[in-house]
C-alpha positions in Angstrom: -46.0 -30.8 -34.3 -45.0 -30.5 -30.7 -47.3 -28.7 -28.2 -44.6 -26.1 -27.7 -44.5 -25.4 -31.4 -48.2 -25.2 -31.7 -48.4 -22.6 -28.9 -45.6 -20.4 -30.4 -46.5 -18.5 -33.5 -42.9 -17.6 -34.2 -42.0 -21.3 -34.1 -44.7 -22.0 -36.6 -43.1 -19.6 -39.0 -39.5 -20.8 -38.6 -40.5 -24.5 -38.9 -42.4 -24.0 -42.1 -41.0 -24.9 -45.5 -40.0 -22.2 -48.0 -37.8 -19.2 -47.9 -34.9 -18.6 -45.6 -36.1 -15.6 -43.6 -33.4 -13.1 -42.4 -34.1 -10.2 -40.1 -31.8 -7.3 -41.0 -31.7 -5.1 -37.9 -29.5 -2.5 -36.1 -29.1 -1.2 -32.7 -29.4 2.4 -33.9 -30.6 4.3 -37.0 -28.3 5.9 -39.5 -26.0 2.9 -40.1 -27.3 2.2 -43.7 -29.4 -0.8 -42.8 -32.1 -0.3 -45.4 -29.5 0.6 -48.1 -27.6 -2.6 -47.3 -30.8 -4.7 -47.3 -31.9 -3.4 -50.7 -28.5 -4.0 -52.3 -28.0 -7.3 -50.7 -31.4 -8.4 -52.1 -30.3 -7.3 -55.6 -27.1 -9.2 -55.3 -29.0 -12.3 -54.2 -31.4 -11.9 -57.1 -28.5 -11.8 -59.5 -27.6 -15.2 -58.3 -31.0 -16.5 -59.4 -32.7 -16.4 -56.0 -36.3 -15.4 -55.7 -36.0 -12.6 -53.1 -38.6 -10.5 -51.2 -37.7 -7.6 -49.0 -40.5 -6.9 -46.5 -40.3 -3.4 -45.0 -41.0 -4.3 -41.3 -40.3 -0.8 -40.0 -44.1 -0.5 -40.0 -44.4 3.1 -38.8 -41.3 4.7 -40.2 -40.8 2.9 -43.5 -38.3 4.2 -46.0 -37.5 1.3 -48.3 -39.7 3.0 -50.9 -37.4 6.1 -50.8 -34.3 4.1 -51.2 -35.7 2.3 -54.2 -37.4 5.4 -55.7 -40.8 3.7 -55.6 -44.2 5.4 -55.2 -46.5 2.6 -54.0 -50.2 2.8 -54.1 -50.6 -0.3 -52.0 -48.7 -1.1 -48.8 -48.8 -3.5 -45.9 -51.3 -1.2 -44.2 -53.7 -1.9 -47.0 -53.2 -5.6 -46.5 -53.6 -5.4 -42.8 -56.9 -3.4 -43.1 -58.3 -5.7 -45.8 -58.3 -3.0 -48.5 -56.2 -5.1 -50.9 -54.9 -8.6 -51.4 -51.4 -9.6 -50.3 -50.6 -10.6 -53.9 -51.4 -7.1 -55.2 -49.2 -5.4 -52.6 -46.1 -7.4 -53.6 -44.3 -5.2 -56.1 -41.3 -5.6 -58.5 -38.3 -3.5 -57.5 -35.2 -2.4 -59.3 -32.6 -5.1 -59.0 -34.9 -8.0 -59.9 -36.4 -8.7 -56.5 -39.8 -8.1 -55.0 -40.9 -5.8 -52.2 -43.7 -5.5 -49.7 -43.6 -1.9 -48.6 -45.0 -0.4 -45.4 -46.5 3.0 -44.6 -44.8 5.9 -42.9 -46.0 8.0 -40.0 -48.7 5.5 -38.8 -48.9 5.6 -35.0 -50.9 2.4 -34.8 -47.8 0.4 -35.7 -45.6 2.0 -33.0 -46.3 -0.7 -30.5 -47.0 -4.4 -30.7 -50.8 -4.8 -30.3 -52.3 -8.3 -30.6 -53.7 -7.3 -33.9 -50.4 -6.1 -35.3 -48.7 -9.3 -34.0 -51.3 -11.6 -35.7 -51.3 -9.6 -39.0 -47.5 -9.6 -39.3 -47.2 -13.2 -38.5 -49.9 -14.1 -41.0 -48.2 -12.1 -43.8 -44.8 -13.8 -43.2 -46.4 -17.3 -43.2 -48.1 -16.5 -46.5 -45.1 -15.1 -48.3 -42.6 -17.7 -47.2 -43.5 -20.5 -49.7 -43.3 -18.1 -52.7 -39.6 -17.1 -52.3 -36.2 -18.5 -51.7 -35.1 -15.6 -49.5 -37.1 -13.1 -47.5 -35.3 -10.2 -45.9 -37.1 -8.4 -43.1 -35.9 -4.8 -42.9 -36.8 -4.1 -39.3 -36.9 -0.9 -37.4 -33.8 0.1 -35.4 -33.6 -0.5 -31.7 -35.2 -3.0 -29.4 -38.9 -2.1 -29.3 -41.4 -4.9 -28.9 -42.3 -4.6 -32.6 -38.7 -5.0 -33.7 -38.1 -7.9 -31.3 -41.2 -9.7 -32.4 -40.4 -9.3 -36.0 -36.9 -10.7 -35.4 -38.5 -13.7 -33.6 -40.2 -14.6 -36.9 -36.9 -15.0 -38.7 -34.6 -18.0 -39.1 -31.5 -15.8 -38.7 -30.5 -12.3 -37.7 -28.1 -10.0 -39.5 -27.0 -6.9 -37.5 -25.7 -3.9 -39.5 -23.4 -1.6 -37.6 -20.7 1.0 -38.3 -17.4 1.4 -36.5 -18.7 4.4 -34.5 -18.7 3.7 -30.7 -22.5 4.5 -30.4 -23.3 2.0 -33.1 -21.2 -0.7 -31.5 -22.6 0.0 -28.1 -26.2 -0.3 -29.4 -25.2 -3.5 -31.5 -24.0 -5.1 -28.3 -27.2 -4.1 -26.5 -29.3 -5.6 -29.2 -27.3 -8.9 -29.2 -27.7 -9.0 -25.4 -31.5 -8.6 -25.6 -31.8 -11.2 -28.3 -29.7 -13.6 -26.4 -31.8 -13.3 -23.2 -35.3 -13.1 -24.8 -35.0 -15.4 -27.7 -33.1 -18.7 -28.3 -30.6 -16.8 -30.6 -27.1 -18.3 -30.4 -25.7 -17.3 -33.8 -25.8 -13.6 -34.9 -24.5 -12.5 -38.2 -22.7 -9.1 -38.4 -22.1 -6.8 -41.3 -20.0 -3.7 -40.6 -20.7 -0.7 -42.9 -18.6 2.3 -43.7 -15.3 0.8 -42.6 -12.2 3.0 -43.1 -9.6 0.3 -43.6 -9.6 -3.4 -44.7 -9.9 -5.8 -41.9 -11.6 -3.4 -39.5 -14.7 -5.5 -39.3 -12.8 -8.5 -38.1 -11.4 -6.5 -35.2 -14.9 -5.2 -34.4 -16.3 -8.7 -34.5 -13.6 -9.9 -32.1 -14.1 -7.0 -29.8 -17.9 -7.6 -29.7 -17.4 -11.3 -29.1 -15.0 -10.6 -26.2 -17.6 -8.4 -24.5 -20.4 -10.8 -25.1 -18.3 -13.7 -23.7 -17.7 -11.7 -20.6 -21.1 -10.2 -19.9 -23.6 -12.3 -21.7 -22.3 -15.8 -22.3 -21.3 -16.3 -18.7 -25.0 -16.6 -17.8 -26.0 -18.8 -20.7 -26.0 -22.6 -21.2 -25.0 -22.2 -24.8 -22.8 -19.3 -25.9 -23.8 -16.6 -28.4 -21.4 -16.5 -31.3 -21.0 -13.7 -33.8 -20.3 -14.6 -37.4 -18.9 -11.9 -39.7 -20.9 -11.7 -43.0 -18.7 -8.9 -44.4 -17.5 -5.4 -44.3 -18.5 -2.6 -46.7 -16.0 0.2 -47.1 -16.7 3.9 -46.9 -17.3 4.8 -50.5 -18.4 8.2 -52.0 -20.5 6.3 -54.6 -22.8 5.2 -51.8 -23.8 8.8 -51.0 -24.4 9.4 -54.7 -26.6 6.4 -55.1 -28.6 7.4 -52.0 -29.2 10.9 -53.4 -30.2 9.5 -56.8 -32.4 6.9 -55.1 -30.9 4.1 -57.0 -29.3 0.8 -56.1 -25.5 1.0 -55.8 -25.2 -2.3 -57.7 -26.9 -0.6 -60.7 -25.3 2.9 -60.5 -21.8 1.9 -59.5 -21.4 -1.9 -59.9 -17.6 -1.7 -60.0 -17.3 0.4 -56.8 -15.6 -1.1 -53.7 -18.8 -1.0 -51.7 -20.8 -2.8 -54.5 -18.1 -5.5 -54.6 -18.2 -5.9 -50.9 -22.0 -6.3 -50.9 -21.8 -8.9 -53.7 -19.2 -10.8 -51.6 -21.5 -10.7 -48.5 -24.4 -12.1 -50.6 -22.2 -14.9 -51.8 -21.3 -15.8 -48.2 -25.0 -15.5 -47.3 -25.9 -18.0 -50.1 -23.1 -20.4 -48.9 -24.7 -20.5 -45.5 
């Protein structure tokens, strides 16, 4: 192990054997990030992958709401030593596992040395047990979100076609490019109104990044389109029912799009 790796906790995580760790993030809230993460995990599990979704939105967690779970044990209990990590990893609908976080906990609103070490330790410990780990981060570019992303092998940004979402997606990519050695960012566009819209959005984002970000970098940042999920009334119904779209409406256009994105994710 090189001295640089030994001094960098994030490098220790991403150099370890085990699961591929994907940070699923977004520039702003309300784009369906957690919904996409949960259903993407279910689609991956259906392909035989051992999948864990870790709710890394430590202070404003809502993965439990999406999955209709009522956890007695959370990451907070692991961090405070009240339970073992093994006992906090729970089965979820869809055939994958979850490690849920608490909600409304002010102590996780900023990246203290304690939170940093605890989050790092948990990810190191879960990595050997799974094939895929999805980190459902908070939205935005807080220090907690950026550190969580630094622990991942790859980044998937979820955005919608709305101008505010795209502006914030660009800002997120710019920050990642300048603060971390990220040169490949995956993009999934949710709630598209017409087929092919995501390709146009990826191209638009890439042009802006080439002009305002890549000009100052030795190696350019490239955006890879993982997929597009169409606007679909069945999505709202599944959210209200607190069930996976892949379970409640497996034949819907949105379900099929998520399954396609999972297949592309598996293909690398």
